[in-house]
C-alpha angles and dihedrals in degrees: 000000000000144000115232099239139003110218126066104261130203120236090262095049092049090055091047092048096046097085089051090049089052093047092049092045093051091051092048090047091055089060093041089055092046094054094031095241131149118239116200118196124192122220113221121178094230095050132073090266087060110146147015094268092054091044092052090047089052093048090051093047094051093041095187115113091173092065107020113071136160139239108213115210110170094193089058092052099049104091096161107031094168096058106025120106093225097192090057091040095052092044090052094050095043094046089050103044106007094114089061095052114105100161138022128209110214124202140128136215148172131216115243132187113335087012091288113174113246119185113230140187111276109277094016097086136060099282117110108208100173095099093043090049092051089049090050094050090049101038113021112008090165097052118132114251111200115200113219129193091017120183111210091219092064099034094112094054090044092053091050089049091052093047090054087053 
């Protein structure tokens, strides 16, 4: 599994990096196909694989659901948490690419002073997981949920949250 960049890119940089991402992805996919391995990529709004449109375009270009898979991390897709209808947003993502999702990263956060990212206990931040949970129960109840940014002090509550998901 991999993200498609490391630094936070501007909109212009994402567009400029996208052809390089596709070239690299196609070369890695050749090897994944050769050795019959799955490659999971993770959309992140500040990387070249930044949005649903680019993700769908990438899926169509690779055209290999047996080898190309997705890591879904809601916190990495929510560029405008204050104004996004998360229920509709998650439903759109999951309806469009859900069959490609093999793993979910689960975390929560708030935005502090100067919109600084602050990790939070699951369910105590800005992410709304209700629609994601409904989708999981209906479509992929055995999917792996990988807790990121875990705080050992709240591990029990986080595990209970993920079990409910």
